[in-house]
A tleap script that builds the chain and sets N, CA, C and O, in Angstrom:
source leaprc.protein.ff14SB
mol = sequence {
  NMET LYS THR LEU ILE ILE TYR GLU ASN LYS
  LEU THR ALA GLN GLU PHE VAL ASN LEU THR
  GLU ALA VAL GLY TRP GLY CYS PRO ASN LEU
  LYS GLN ILE GLU THR ALA LEU LYS ASN THR
  ILE TYR SER ILE SER VAL GLU ILE ASP GLY
  LYS ILE ILE GLY MET GLY ARG ILE VAL GLY
  ASP GLY ALA ARG ILE PHE TYR ILE GLN ASP
  VAL VAL VAL GLU PRO ASN TYR GLN GLY MET
  GLY ILE GLY ILE LYS ILE MET GLU CYS LEU
  MET ALA TYR ILE GLU LYS VAL ALA MET SER
  ALA CYS ASN THR MET VAL GLY LEU MET SER
  ALA LYS GLY LYS GLU ARG PHE TYR GLU LYS
  PHE GLY PHE GLN LYS ARG PRO ASN GLU PHE
  GLN GLY ASN GLY MET ILE LEU ARG ILE SER
  CLYS
}
set mol.1.N position { -17.899 -53.406 70.303 }
set mol.1.CA position { -17.042 -54.100 69.639 }
set mol.1.C position { -15.384 -53.713 69.970 }
set mol.1.O position { -14.889 -52.607 70.189 }
set mol.2.N position { -14.850 -54.828 69.927 }
set mol.2.CA position { -13.379 -54.995 69.867 }
set mol.2.C position { -12.787 -54.016 69.138 }
set mol.2.O position { -13.329 -53.485 68.169 }
set mol.3.N position { -11.686 -53.738 69.553 }
set mol.3.CA position { -10.651 -52.128 68.416 }
set mol.3.C position { -10.299 -53.175 66.996 }
set mol.3.O position { -9.852 -54.321 66.958 }
set mol.4.N position { -10.733 -52.188 65.842 }
set mol.4.CA position { -10.314 -52.866 64.553 }
set mol.4.C position { -9.029 -52.537 64.579 }
set mol.4.O position { -8.714 -51.850 65.550 }
set mol.5.N position { -8.172 -52.806 63.820 }
set mol.5.CA position { -6.931 -52.261 63.521 }
set mol.5.C position { -6.847 -52.859 61.764 }
set mol.5.O position { -6.669 -53.976 61.278 }
set mol.6.N position { -7.078 -51.459 61.162 }
set mol.6.CA position { -6.909 -51.638 59.511 }
set mol.6.C position { -5.572 -51.581 58.537 }
set mol.6.O position { -5.296 -50.438 58.175 }
set mol.7.N position { -4.989 -52.277 58.215 }
set mol.7.CA position { -3.945 -52.342 57.203 }
set mol.7.C position { -4.137 -51.891 56.070 }
set mol.7.O position { -5.214 -52.210 55.567 }
set mol.8.N position { -3.459 -51.243 55.469 }
set mol.8.CA position { -3.380 -51.012 53.839 }
set mol.8.C position { -2.214 -51.756 53.127 }
set mol.8.O position { -1.029 -51.600 53.423 }
set mol.9.N position { -2.676 -52.571 52.169 }
set mol.9.CA position { -1.622 -53.127 51.299 }
set mol.9.C position { -0.392 -54.082 52.156 }
set mol.9.O position { 0.816 -54.004 51.934 }
set mol.10.N position { -0.954 -54.846 53.024 }
set mol.10.CA position { -0.509 -55.853 53.952 }
set mol.10.C position { -1.064 -57.101 53.791 }
set mol.10.O position { -0.470 -57.974 54.423 }
set mol.11.N position { -2.240 -57.555 52.994 }
set mol.11.CA position { -2.686 -58.309 52.941 }
set mol.11.C position { -1.585 -59.636 52.744 }
set mol.11.O position { -0.890 -59.395 51.756 }
set mol.12.N position { -1.253 -60.807 53.304 }
set mol.12.CA position { -0.677 -62.037 52.607 }
set mol.12.C position { -1.559 -63.107 51.869 }
set mol.12.O position { -2.779 -63.235 51.972 }
set mol.13.N position { -0.790 -63.767 51.190 }
set mol.13.CA position { -1.938 -65.074 50.345 }
set mol.13.C position { -2.505 -65.782 51.484 }
set mol.13.O position { -3.703 -66.066 51.487 }
set mol.14.N position { -1.692 -66.107 52.509 }
set mol.14.CA position { -2.599 -67.163 53.323 }
set mol.14.C position { -3.511 -66.451 53.966 }
set mol.14.O position { -4.544 -67.089 54.169 }
set mol.15.N position { -3.510 -65.194 54.422 }
set mol.15.CA position { -4.928 -64.722 54.907 }
set mol.15.C position { -5.998 -64.720 54.200 }
set mol.15.O position { -7.098 -65.087 54.614 }
set mol.16.N position { -5.664 -64.147 52.655 }
set mol.16.CA position { -6.264 -64.253 51.723 }
set mol.16.C position { -7.278 -65.573 51.952 }
set mol.16.O position { -8.455 -65.668 52.299 }
set mol.17.N position { -6.304 -66.483 51.607 }
set mol.17.CA position { -7.083 -67.962 51.555 }
set mol.17.C position { -7.849 -68.214 52.884 }
set mol.17.O position { -8.767 -69.025 53.012 }
set mol.18.N position { -7.423 -67.530 53.710 }
set mol.18.CA position { -8.160 -68.308 55.349 }
set mol.18.C position { -9.360 -67.749 54.981 }
set mol.18.O position { -10.303 -68.526 55.131 }
set mol.19.N position { -9.694 -66.481 54.477 }
set mol.19.CA position { -10.695 -65.742 54.507 }
set mol.19.C position { -11.725 -66.345 53.466 }
set mol.19.O position { -12.922 -66.469 53.722 }
set mol.20.N position { -11.100 -66.732 52.189 }
set mol.20.CA position { -12.083 -67.128 51.601 }
set mol.20.C position { -12.769 -68.461 51.954 }
set mol.20.O position { -13.965 -68.733 51.849 }
set mol.21.N position { -11.683 -69.294 52.430 }
set mol.21.CA position { -12.310 -70.501 52.697 }
set mol.21.C position { -13.512 -70.435 53.963 }
set mol.21.O position { -14.390 -71.287 54.098 }
set mol.22.N position { -13.354 -69.360 54.750 }
set mol.22.CA position { -14.140 -68.906 55.942 }
set mol.22.C position { -15.931 -68.372 55.483 }
set mol.22.O position { -16.969 -68.319 56.143 }
set mol.23.N position { -15.583 -68.041 54.003 }
set mol.23.CA position { -16.974 -67.829 53.697 }
set mol.23.C position { -17.500 -68.531 52.601 }
set mol.23.O position { -18.546 -68.206 52.039 }
set mol.24.N position { -16.535 -69.844 52.167 }
set mol.24.CA position { -17.183 -71.070 51.586 }
set mol.24.C position { -16.702 -70.785 49.921 }
set mol.24.O position { -17.256 -71.198 48.902 }
set mol.25.N position { -15.578 -70.002 50.041 }
set mol.25.CA position { -15.103 -69.720 48.440 }
set mol.25.C position { -14.293 -70.806 47.906 }
set mol.25.O position { -13.935 -70.889 46.731 }
set mol.26.N position { -14.019 -71.648 48.852 }
set mol.26.CA position { -13.093 -72.673 48.440 }
set mol.26.C position { -11.643 -72.312 48.972 }
set mol.26.O position { -11.458 -71.545 49.917 }
set mol.27.N position { -10.632 -72.949 48.265 }
set mol.27.CA position { -9.360 -72.739 48.612 }
set mol.27.C position { -8.370 -72.734 47.359 }
set mol.27.O position { -7.783 -73.712 46.894 }
set mol.28.N position { -8.308 -71.189 46.845 }
set mol.28.CA position { -7.747 -70.946 45.760 }
set mol.28.C position { -5.717 -71.150 46.060 }
set mol.28.O position { -5.062 -71.113 47.102 }
set mol.29.N position { -5.282 -71.367 44.540 }
set mol.29.CA position { -3.711 -71.805 44.700 }
set mol.29.C position { -3.513 -70.656 45.433 }
set mol.29.O position { -4.128 -69.591 45.367 }
set mol.30.N position { -2.382 -71.053 46.299 }
set mol.30.CA position { -1.879 -69.928 47.311 }
set mol.30.C position { -0.701 -69.015 46.191 }
set mol.30.O position { -0.443 -67.820 46.331 }
set mol.31.N position { -0.074 -69.971 45.035 }
set mol.31.CA position { 0.858 -69.320 43.941 }
set mol.31.C position { -0.037 -68.188 43.567 }
set mol.31.O position { 0.281 -66.999 43.529 }
set mol.32.N position { -1.097 -68.667 43.318 }
set mol.32.CA position { -1.963 -67.511 42.126 }
set mol.32.C position { -2.400 -66.199 43.209 }
set mol.32.O position { -2.112 -65.033 42.941 }
set mol.33.N position { -3.018 -66.539 44.261 }
set mol.33.CA position { -2.834 -65.540 45.271 }
set mol.33.C position { -1.775 -64.671 45.191 }
set mol.33.O position { -1.908 -63.491 44.867 }
set mol.34.N position { -0.595 -65.256 45.503 }
set mol.34.CA position { 0.589 -64.335 45.572 }
set mol.34.C position { 0.669 -63.371 44.686 }
set mol.34.O position { 0.667 -62.174 44.973 }
set mol.35.N position { 0.767 -63.976 43.228 }
set mol.35.CA position { 0.518 -63.073 42.132 }
set mol.35.C position { -0.369 -62.137 42.254 }
set mol.35.O position { 0.017 -60.968 42.248 }
set mol.36.N position { -1.801 -62.457 42.398 }
set mol.36.CA position { -2.889 -61.718 42.330 }
set mol.36.C position { -2.783 -60.379 43.254 }
set mol.36.O position { -3.354 -59.297 43.120 }
set mol.37.N position { -1.992 -60.760 44.094 }
set mol.37.CA position { -1.999 -59.473 45.436 }
set mol.37.C position { -0.672 -58.965 45.107 }
set mol.37.O position { -0.311 -58.079 45.883 }
set mol.38.N position { 0.133 -59.249 44.221 }
set mol.38.CA position { 1.394 -58.289 43.925 }
set mol.38.C position { 0.962 -57.377 42.957 }
set mol.38.O position { 1.678 -56.410 42.701 }
set mol.39.N position { -0.389 -57.584 42.226 }
set mol.39.CA position { -0.830 -56.641 41.240 }
set mol.39.C position { -2.048 -56.136 41.263 }
set mol.39.O position { -2.736 -55.713 40.335 }
set mol.40.N position { -2.360 -56.247 42.910 }
set mol.40.CA position { -3.322 -55.458 43.322 }
set mol.40.C position { -3.399 -54.091 43.656 }
set mol.40.O position { -2.817 -53.852 44.715 }
set mol.41.N position { -4.037 -52.885 42.992 }
set mol.41.CA position { -3.770 -51.887 43.334 }
set mol.41.C position { -3.690 -51.264 44.680 }
set mol.41.O position { -3.002 -50.357 45.148 }
set mol.42.N position { -4.505 -51.950 45.094 }
set mol.42.CA position { -5.105 -51.562 46.758 }
set mol.42.C position { -5.444 -52.428 47.566 }
set mol.42.O position { -6.208 -53.209 47.000 }
set mol.43.N position { -5.233 -52.761 48.843 }
set mol.43.CA position { -6.125 -53.761 49.429 }
set mol.43.C position { -5.972 -53.208 50.980 }
set mol.43.O position { -4.980 -52.587 51.363 }
set mol.44.N position { -6.978 -53.492 51.717 }
set mol.44.CA position { -7.538 -53.531 52.936 }
set mol.44.C position { -7.363 -54.649 53.932 }
set mol.44.O position { -7.690 -55.606 53.231 }
set mol.45.N position { -7.122 -55.043 54.864 }
set mol.45.CA position { -6.917 -56.352 55.860 }
set mol.45.C position { -7.790 -55.331 56.954 }
set mol.45.O position { -7.746 -54.101 56.944 }
set mol.46.N position { -8.546 -56.144 57.841 }
set mol.46.CA position { -8.983 -55.770 58.979 }
set mol.46.C position { -8.546 -56.697 60.006 }
set mol.46.O position { -8.651 -57.909 59.816 }
set mol.47.N position { -7.984 -56.148 61.255 }
set mol.47.CA position { -7.708 -57.188 62.599 }
set mol.47.C position { -8.176 -56.958 63.529 }
set mol.47.O position { -8.273 -55.827 64.005 }
set mol.48.N position { -8.662 -58.186 64.115 }
set mol.48.CA position { -9.264 -57.975 65.537 }
set mol.48.C position { -8.296 -59.104 66.163 }
set mol.48.O position { -7.790 -60.079 65.608 }
set mol.49.N position { -8.200 -58.652 67.507 }
set mol.49.CA position { -7.242 -59.844 68.419 }
set mol.49.C position { -6.307 -60.628 67.632 }
set mol.49.O position { -6.048 -61.831 67.598 }
set mol.50.N position { -5.877 -59.617 67.015 }
set mol.50.CA position { -4.456 -60.426 66.301 }
set mol.50.C position { -4.750 -61.130 64.870 }
set mol.50.O position { -3.892 -61.407 64.031 }
set mol.51.N position { -6.163 -61.365 64.770 }
set mol.51.CA position { -6.434 -62.297 63.644 }
set mol.51.C position { -7.106 -61.454 62.417 }
set mol.51.O position { -8.025 -60.642 62.520 }
set mol.52.N position { -6.622 -61.733 61.581 }
set mol.52.CA position { -7.056 -61.213 60.189 }
set mol.52.C position { -8.861 -61.468 59.631 }
set mol.52.O position { -9.124 -62.346 58.810 }
set mol.53.N position { -9.865 -60.630 60.183 }
set mol.53.CA position { -11.065 -61.152 59.983 }
set mol.53.C position { -11.848 -60.446 58.777 }
set mol.53.O position { -12.980 -60.875 58.552 }
set mol.54.N position { -11.489 -59.685 58.194 }
set mol.54.CA position { -11.887 -59.119 56.952 }
set mol.54.C position { -10.800 -58.543 56.134 }
set mol.54.O position { -9.748 -58.085 56.580 }
set mol.55.N position { -11.199 -58.620 54.729 }
set mol.55.CA position { -10.360 -57.806 53.729 }
set mol.55.C position { -11.102 -57.211 52.352 }
set mol.55.O position { -12.268 -57.550 52.150 }
set mol.56.N position { -10.516 -56.443 51.532 }
set mol.56.CA position { -10.935 -56.143 50.488 }
set mol.56.C position { -10.035 -55.574 49.439 }
set mol.56.O position { -8.993 -55.054 49.838 }
set mol.57.N position { -10.265 -55.594 48.251 }
set mol.57.CA position { -9.122 -55.051 47.156 }
set mol.57.C position { -9.625 -54.429 46.076 }
set mol.57.O position { -10.759 -54.630 45.642 }
set mol.58.N position { -8.678 -53.529 45.528 }
set mol.58.CA position { -9.187 -52.926 44.119 }
set mol.58.C position { -8.456 -53.281 43.155 }
set mol.58.O position { -7.268 -53.324 43.474 }
set mol.59.N position { -8.640 -53.516 42.253 }
set mol.59.CA position { -7.933 -54.227 40.916 }
set mol.59.C position { -8.279 -53.301 39.494 }
set mol.59.O position { -9.288 -52.603 39.401 }
set mol.60.N position { -7.415 -53.413 38.593 }
set mol.60.CA position { -7.911 -52.200 37.349 }
set mol.60.C position { -6.900 -51.788 36.955 }
set mol.60.O position { -5.819 -52.336 37.172 }
set mol.61.N position { -7.078 -50.612 36.216 }
set mol.61.CA position { -6.058 -49.849 35.218 }
set mol.61.C position { -5.477 -48.725 36.201 }
set mol.61.O position { -4.383 -48.201 35.992 }
set mol.62.N position { -6.256 -48.412 37.238 }
set mol.62.CA position { -5.569 -47.452 38.120 }
set mol.62.C position { -5.730 -45.804 37.812 }
set mol.62.O position { -5.420 -44.800 38.453 }
set mol.63.N position { -6.332 -46.021 36.587 }
set mol.63.CA position { -6.778 -44.538 36.048 }
set mol.63.C position { -8.077 -44.141 35.596 }
set mol.63.O position { -8.656 -43.106 35.925 }
set mol.64.N position { -8.485 -44.999 34.845 }
set mol.64.CA position { -10.110 -44.940 34.321 }
set mol.64.C position { -11.187 -46.315 35.034 }
set mol.64.O position { -12.377 -46.204 35.330 }
set mol.65.N position { -10.546 -47.232 35.131 }
set mol.65.CA position { -11.284 -48.780 35.956 }
set mol.65.C position { -10.940 -48.939 36.735 }
set mol.65.O position { -9.716 -48.947 36.864 }
set mol.66.N position { -11.886 -49.204 37.929 }
set mol.66.CA position { -11.310 -49.765 39.011 }
set mol.66.C position { -12.511 -50.698 39.264 }
set mol.66.O position { -13.687 -50.468 38.986 }
set mol.67.N position { -11.933 -51.912 39.908 }
set mol.67.CA position { -12.623 -52.940 40.423 }
set mol.67.C position { -12.570 -53.419 41.845 }
set mol.67.O position { -11.560 -53.940 42.318 }
set mol.68.N position { -13.852 -53.200 42.616 }
set mol.68.CA position { -13.618 -54.053 43.940 }
set mol.68.C position { -13.802 -55.101 43.835 }
set mol.68.O position { -14.768 -55.377 43.124 }
set mol.69.N position { -13.046 -56.238 44.433 }
set mol.69.CA position { -12.806 -57.313 44.569 }
set mol.69.C position { -12.483 -57.827 45.740 }
set mol.69.O position { -11.655 -57.263 46.454 }
set mol.70.N position { -13.188 -59.154 46.161 }
set mol.70.CA position { -12.959 -59.819 47.650 }
set mol.70.C position { -12.883 -59.218 48.702 }
set mol.70.O position { -12.015 -59.171 49.573 }
set mol.71.N position { -14.359 -58.507 48.512 }
set mol.71.CA position { -14.869 -57.974 49.984 }
set mol.71.C position { -15.368 -59.233 50.706 }
set mol.71.O position { -16.292 -59.969 50.361 }
set mol.72.N position { -14.458 -59.344 51.929 }
set mol.72.CA position { -15.157 -60.514 52.765 }
set mol.72.C position { -14.554 -60.020 54.238 }
set mol.72.O position { -13.499 -59.454 54.523 }
set mol.73.N position { -15.773 -60.515 55.126 }
set mol.73.CA position { -15.579 -60.567 56.314 }
set mol.73.C position { -16.359 -61.914 56.933 }
set mol.73.O position { -17.493 -62.292 56.636 }
set mol.74.N position { -15.305 -62.610 58.003 }
set mol.74.CA position { -15.421 -63.680 58.494 }
set mol.74.C position { -16.846 -63.828 59.038 }
set mol.74.O position { -17.377 -62.873 59.605 }
set mol.75.N position { -17.367 -64.789 58.910 }
set mol.75.CA position { -19.105 -64.928 59.236 }
set mol.75.C position { -19.178 -64.868 60.596 }
set mol.75.O position { -20.304 -64.571 60.993 }
set mol.76.N position { -18.448 -65.030 61.355 }
set mol.76.CA position { -18.724 -64.527 63.171 }
set mol.76.C position { -18.576 -63.211 63.043 }
set mol.76.O position { -19.298 -62.646 63.865 }
set mol.77.N position { -17.793 -62.246 62.198 }
set mol.77.CA position { -17.796 -61.003 62.474 }
set mol.77.C position { -18.651 -60.205 61.515 }
set mol.77.O position { -18.308 -59.039 61.322 }
set mol.78.N position { -20.015 -60.803 60.712 }
set mol.78.CA position { -20.357 -59.970 59.951 }
set mol.78.C position { -21.860 -59.323 60.710 }
set mol.78.O position { -22.424 -59.875 61.655 }
set mol.79.N position { -22.266 -58.199 60.130 }
set mol.79.CA position { -23.163 -57.447 60.570 }
set mol.79.C position { -22.754 -56.751 61.692 }
set mol.79.O position { -23.589 -56.478 62.554 }
set mol.80.N position { -21.481 -56.389 61.829 }
set mol.80.CA position { -20.739 -55.577 62.970 }
set mol.80.C position { -20.400 -53.961 62.273 }
set mol.80.O position { -19.938 -53.058 62.971 }
set mol.81.N position { -20.617 -53.843 61.254 }
set mol.81.CA position { -20.007 -52.611 60.485 }
set mol.81.C position { -18.642 -52.923 59.570 }
set mol.81.O position { -18.086 -52.174 58.766 }
set mol.82.N position { -18.323 -54.168 59.934 }
set mol.82.CA position { -16.831 -54.302 59.562 }
set mol.82.C position { -16.829 -54.333 57.909 }
set mol.82.O position { -15.825 -53.932 57.321 }
set mol.83.N position { -17.892 -54.781 57.223 }
set mol.83.CA position { -17.779 -54.774 55.700 }
set mol.83.C position { -18.044 -52.965 55.113 }
set mol.83.O position { -17.342 -52.367 54.298 }
set mol.84.N position { -19.156 -52.488 55.776 }
set mol.84.CA position { -19.298 -51.138 55.698 }
set mol.84.C position { -17.625 -50.087 55.537 }
set mol.84.O position { -17.425 -49.167 54.744 }
set mol.85.N position { -16.593 -50.688 56.653 }
set mol.85.CA position { -15.849 -50.128 57.113 }
set mol.85.C position { -14.727 -50.518 55.871 }
set mol.85.O position { -13.963 -49.653 55.444 }
set mol.86.N position { -14.721 -51.541 55.487 }
set mol.86.CA position { -13.941 -51.935 54.388 }
set mol.86.C position { -14.089 -51.336 52.933 }
set mol.86.O position { -13.191 -51.170 52.109 }
set mol.87.N position { -15.340 -51.072 52.821 }
set mol.87.CA position { -15.910 -50.617 51.466 }
set mol.87.C position { -15.560 -48.735 51.883 }
set mol.87.O position { -15.187 -47.882 51.078 }
set mol.88.N position { -15.743 -48.612 52.859 }
set mol.88.CA position { -15.522 -46.786 52.921 }
set mol.88.C position { -13.915 -46.542 52.731 }
set mol.88.O position { -13.455 -45.500 52.266 }
set mol.89.N position { -13.157 -47.621 53.146 }
set mol.89.CA position { -11.631 -47.374 52.824 }
set mol.89.C position { -11.431 -47.384 51.592 }
set mol.89.O position { -10.888 -46.380 51.132 }
set mol.90.N position { -11.815 -48.573 50.592 }
set mol.90.CA position { -11.944 -48.704 49.289 }
set mol.90.C position { -12.249 -47.296 48.640 }
set mol.90.O position { -11.367 -46.560 48.197 }
set mol.91.N position { -13.397 -47.050 48.637 }
set mol.91.CA position { -13.723 -45.866 47.963 }
set mol.91.C position { -13.516 -44.577 48.140 }
set mol.91.O position { -13.961 -43.655 47.457 }
set mol.92.N position { -12.543 -44.507 49.459 }
set mol.92.CA position { -11.869 -43.342 49.789 }
set mol.92.C position { -10.932 -43.334 48.907 }
set mol.92.O position { -10.881 -42.305 48.233 }
set mol.93.N position { -9.956 -44.363 48.619 }
set mol.93.CA position { -8.727 -44.867 47.844 }
set mol.93.C position { -8.987 -44.387 46.463 }
set mol.93.O position { -8.134 -43.807 45.790 }
set mol.94.N position { -10.246 -44.658 46.047 }
set mol.94.CA position { -10.688 -44.409 44.772 }
set mol.94.C position { -10.900 -42.874 44.527 }
set mol.94.O position { -10.510 -42.301 43.510 }
set mol.95.N position { -11.511 -42.311 45.491 }
set mol.95.CA position { -11.899 -40.668 45.208 }
set mol.95.C position { -10.608 -40.034 45.453 }
set mol.95.O position { -10.545 -38.910 44.955 }
set mol.96.N position { -9.225 -40.537 46.265 }
set mol.96.CA position { -8.259 -39.937 46.455 }
set mol.96.C position { -7.287 -39.922 44.983 }
set mol.96.O position { -6.515 -39.030 44.632 }
set mol.97.N position { -7.562 -41.044 44.363 }
set mol.97.CA position { -6.651 -41.320 43.359 }
set mol.97.C position { -7.101 -40.790 42.047 }
set mol.97.O position { -6.318 -40.429 41.168 }
set mol.98.N position { -8.410 -40.759 41.951 }
set mol.98.CA position { -9.428 -40.819 40.503 }
set mol.98.C position { -8.990 -39.166 40.153 }
set mol.98.O position { -8.844 -38.308 41.024 }
set mol.99.N position { -8.845 -38.980 38.907 }
set mol.99.CA position { -8.198 -37.864 38.258 }
set mol.99.C position { -9.498 -36.868 38.155 }
set mol.99.O position { -10.646 -37.267 37.955 }
set mol.100.N position { -9.138 -35.601 38.318 }
set mol.100.CA position { -10.185 -34.945 38.224 }
set mol.100.C position { -10.336 -34.519 36.741 }
set mol.100.O position { -9.464 -34.524 35.872 }
set mol.101.N position { -11.673 -34.139 36.641 }
set mol.101.CA position { -12.266 -33.524 35.056 }
set mol.101.C position { -12.110 -34.867 34.055 }
set mol.101.O position { -11.892 -34.721 32.852 }
set mol.102.N position { -12.247 -36.199 34.683 }
set mol.102.CA position { -12.253 -37.240 34.130 }
set mol.102.C position { -13.547 -38.402 34.274 }
set mol.102.O position { -14.043 -38.284 35.394 }
set mol.103.N position { -13.914 -38.984 33.837 }
set mol.103.CA position { -15.041 -40.151 34.261 }
set mol.103.C position { -14.150 -41.531 34.398 }
set mol.103.O position { -13.340 -41.986 33.591 }
set mol.104.N position { -14.584 -42.084 35.755 }
set mol.104.CA position { -13.895 -43.087 36.249 }
set mol.104.C position { -14.790 -44.115 36.686 }
set mol.104.O position { -15.632 -43.801 37.527 }
set mol.105.N position { -14.750 -45.361 36.233 }
set mol.105.CA position { -15.833 -46.469 36.325 }
set mol.105.C position { -15.481 -47.228 37.881 }
set mol.105.O position { -14.279 -47.419 38.060 }
set mol.106.N position { -16.248 -47.595 38.812 }
set mol.106.CA position { -16.057 -48.422 39.453 }
set mol.106.C position { -16.999 -49.635 39.460 }
set mol.106.O position { -18.226 -49.556 39.503 }
set mol.107.N position { -16.380 -50.609 39.418 }
set mol.107.CA position { -17.503 -51.815 39.113 }
set mol.107.C position { -17.054 -53.120 40.059 }
set mol.107.O position { -15.915 -53.257 40.506 }
set mol.108.N position { -18.023 -53.938 40.255 }
set mol.108.CA position { -17.653 -54.938 41.062 }
set mol.108.C position { -18.862 -56.047 41.044 }
set mol.108.O position { -19.998 -55.685 40.737 }
set mol.109.N position { -18.611 -57.250 41.344 }
set mol.109.CA position { -19.407 -58.129 41.024 }
set mol.109.C position { -19.723 -58.563 42.622 }
set mol.109.O position { -18.868 -58.911 43.437 }
set mol.110.N position { -21.104 -58.455 42.846 }
set mol.110.CA position { -21.516 -58.784 44.312 }
set mol.110.C position { -21.778 -60.234 44.489 }
set mol.110.O position { -22.004 -61.000 43.552 }
set mol.111.N position { -21.736 -60.563 45.719 }
set mol.111.CA position { -21.985 -61.992 45.852 }
set mol.111.C position { -23.682 -62.193 46.167 }
set mol.111.O position { -24.244 -61.422 46.945 }
set mol.112.N position { -24.307 -63.130 45.591 }
set mol.112.CA position { -25.615 -63.741 45.532 }
set mol.112.C position { -26.160 -62.841 46.286 }
set mol.112.O position { -25.121 -62.196 46.426 }
set mol.113.N position { -27.112 -62.106 47.045 }
set mol.113.CA position { -27.967 -61.536 48.106 }
set mol.113.C position { -27.070 -60.374 48.701 }
set mol.113.O position { -27.395 -59.993 49.826 }
set mol.114.N position { -26.300 -59.938 48.274 }
set mol.114.CA position { -25.530 -59.236 48.626 }
set mol.114.C position { -25.546 -57.755 47.894 }
set mol.114.O position { -24.763 -56.878 48.262 }
set mol.115.N position { -26.419 -57.561 46.919 }
set mol.115.CA position { -26.504 -56.261 46.354 }
set mol.115.C position { -27.029 -55.161 46.894 }
set mol.115.O position { -26.629 -54.128 46.358 }
set mol.116.N position { -27.944 -54.997 47.950 }
set mol.116.CA position { -28.536 -54.266 48.804 }
set mol.116.C position { -27.200 -53.423 49.453 }
set mol.116.O position { -27.022 -52.215 49.297 }
set mol.117.N position { -26.339 -54.302 50.187 }
set mol.117.CA position { -25.043 -53.735 50.712 }
set mol.117.C position { -24.053 -52.976 49.788 }
set mol.117.O position { -23.233 -52.221 50.310 }
set mol.118.N position { -24.080 -53.101 48.754 }
set mol.118.CA position { -23.493 -52.144 47.647 }
set mol.118.C position { -24.283 -50.932 47.102 }
set mol.118.O position { -23.766 -49.855 46.806 }
set mol.119.N position { -25.668 -51.250 46.999 }
set mol.119.CA position { -26.317 -50.244 46.560 }
set mol.119.C position { -26.313 -48.705 47.614 }
set mol.119.O position { -26.588 -47.535 47.350 }
set mol.120.N position { -25.888 -49.360 48.802 }
set mol.120.CA position { -25.760 -48.128 50.301 }
set mol.120.C position { -24.552 -47.471 49.682 }
set mol.120.O position { -24.290 -46.353 50.126 }
set mol.121.N position { -23.901 -47.872 48.900 }
set mol.121.CA position { -22.583 -46.854 48.474 }
set mol.121.C position { -22.444 -46.484 46.947 }
set mol.121.O position { -21.382 -46.324 46.346 }
set mol.122.N position { -23.824 -46.369 46.391 }
set mol.122.CA position { -24.379 -45.735 45.119 }
set mol.122.C position { -24.312 -47.132 43.933 }
set mol.122.O position { -24.800 -46.971 42.814 }
set mol.123.N position { -23.739 -48.312 44.279 }
set mol.123.CA position { -23.773 -49.059 43.209 }
set mol.123.C position { -24.801 -49.422 42.616 }
set mol.123.O position { -25.710 -49.485 43.443 }
set mol.124.N position { -25.304 -49.826 41.141 }
set mol.124.CA position { -26.272 -50.212 40.603 }
set mol.124.C position { -26.645 -51.426 40.105 }
set mol.124.O position { -25.826 -52.137 39.523 }
set mol.125.N position { -27.611 -51.701 40.239 }
set mol.125.CA position { -27.818 -53.152 39.806 }
set mol.125.C position { -27.975 -53.164 38.078 }
set mol.125.O position { -28.482 -52.225 37.465 }
set mol.126.N position { -27.451 -54.380 37.439 }
set mol.126.CA position { -27.454 -54.587 36.354 }
set mol.126.C position { -28.238 -55.613 35.711 }
set mol.126.O position { -28.402 -56.315 36.708 }
set mol.127.N position { -28.750 -56.128 34.937 }
set mol.127.CA position { -29.193 -55.140 33.723 }
set mol.127.C position { -30.321 -53.832 34.243 }
set mol.127.O position { -31.215 -54.004 35.071 }
set mol.128.N position { -30.075 -52.756 33.660 }
set mol.128.CA position { -31.043 -51.839 34.075 }
set mol.128.C position { -31.322 -51.128 32.604 }
set mol.128.O position { -30.995 -51.602 31.516 }
set mol.129.N position { -32.053 -49.787 32.857 }
set mol.129.CA position { -32.514 -49.292 31.722 }
set mol.129.C position { -31.471 -49.328 30.485 }
set mol.129.O position { -31.741 -49.662 29.332 }
set mol.130.N position { -30.062 -48.854 31.053 }
set mol.130.CA position { -29.058 -48.423 30.308 }
set mol.130.C position { -27.874 -49.863 30.030 }
set mol.130.O position { -27.284 -49.993 28.957 }
set mol.131.N position { -27.762 -50.490 30.785 }
set mol.131.CA position { -27.008 -51.380 30.780 }
set mol.131.C position { -27.600 -52.762 30.801 }
set mol.131.O position { -28.759 -53.006 31.137 }
set mol.132.N position { -26.373 -53.976 30.268 }
set mol.132.CA position { -26.682 -54.996 30.469 }
set mol.132.C position { -26.375 -55.924 31.430 }
set mol.132.O position { -25.855 -55.430 32.430 }
set mol.133.N position { -26.537 -57.157 31.447 }
set mol.133.CA position { -26.056 -58.050 32.267 }
set mol.133.C position { -24.294 -57.807 32.316 }
set mol.133.O position { -23.624 -57.573 31.310 }
set mol.134.N position { -23.787 -57.914 33.605 }
set mol.134.CA position { -22.488 -58.395 33.880 }
set mol.134.C position { -22.366 -59.632 33.799 }
set mol.134.O position { -23.245 -60.372 34.239 }
set mol.135.N position { -21.145 -60.145 33.166 }
set mol.135.CA position { -21.045 -61.253 32.690 }
set mol.135.C position { -19.549 -61.651 33.220 }
set mol.135.O position { -18.732 -60.839 33.653 }
set mol.136.N position { -19.371 -62.932 33.111 }
set mol.136.CA position { -17.790 -63.703 33.778 }
set mol.136.C position { -17.733 -65.111 33.217 }
set mol.136.O position { -18.674 -65.901 33.147 }
set mol.137.N position { -16.259 -65.332 32.760 }
set mol.137.CA position { -15.862 -66.340 32.114 }
set mol.137.C position { -14.809 -66.897 32.955 }
set mol.137.O position { -13.869 -66.203 33.341 }
set mol.138.N position { -14.953 -68.248 33.278 }
set mol.138.CA position { -14.004 -69.135 34.450 }
set mol.138.C position { -13.316 -69.907 33.289 }
set mol.138.O position { -13.740 -70.377 32.233 }
set mol.139.N position { -12.106 -69.862 33.876 }
set mol.139.CA position { -10.659 -70.772 33.166 }
set mol.139.C position { -10.182 -71.839 33.946 }
set mol.139.O position { -9.453 -71.506 34.880 }
set mol.140.N position { -10.402 -73.002 33.804 }
set mol.140.CA position { -9.805 -73.774 34.816 }
set mol.140.C position { -8.835 -74.812 34.074 }
set mol.140.O position { -9.191 -75.405 33.056 }
set mol.141.N position { -7.711 -74.964 34.608 }
set mol.141.CA position { -6.713 -75.755 33.896 }
set mol.141.C position { -6.298 -76.451 35.052 }
set mol.141.O position { -5.408 -77.298 34.976 }
savepdb mol mol.pdb
quit
């Protein structure tokens, strides 16, 4: 594999849009993404040959609750371990900043069919014996 360069907190709104379009998530509003990135706790972007081909973000309150969002790898680069590297970086950040002697929750909403990928990192499917379904509400204006 070619050399990966991993950047912390340098993801641009245009790179974000390019990646979401590449995986069929549509074209989000650039201004909305600029605001979202400003409010992101931590982000990773992955470059190969001068092109950003992967990303992942952490959002939440920075203490008790962290959510992993927007883990994306361009289709031509999937299956090469890049998603694993992104998740390792995101999880290492959470481990580093998580307060000792406290419970910290890390959540995510998996894309359909990607649940097994996240199970490798210890995430559990919902519903299960103790937890109900994850839920989502979309607001369109």
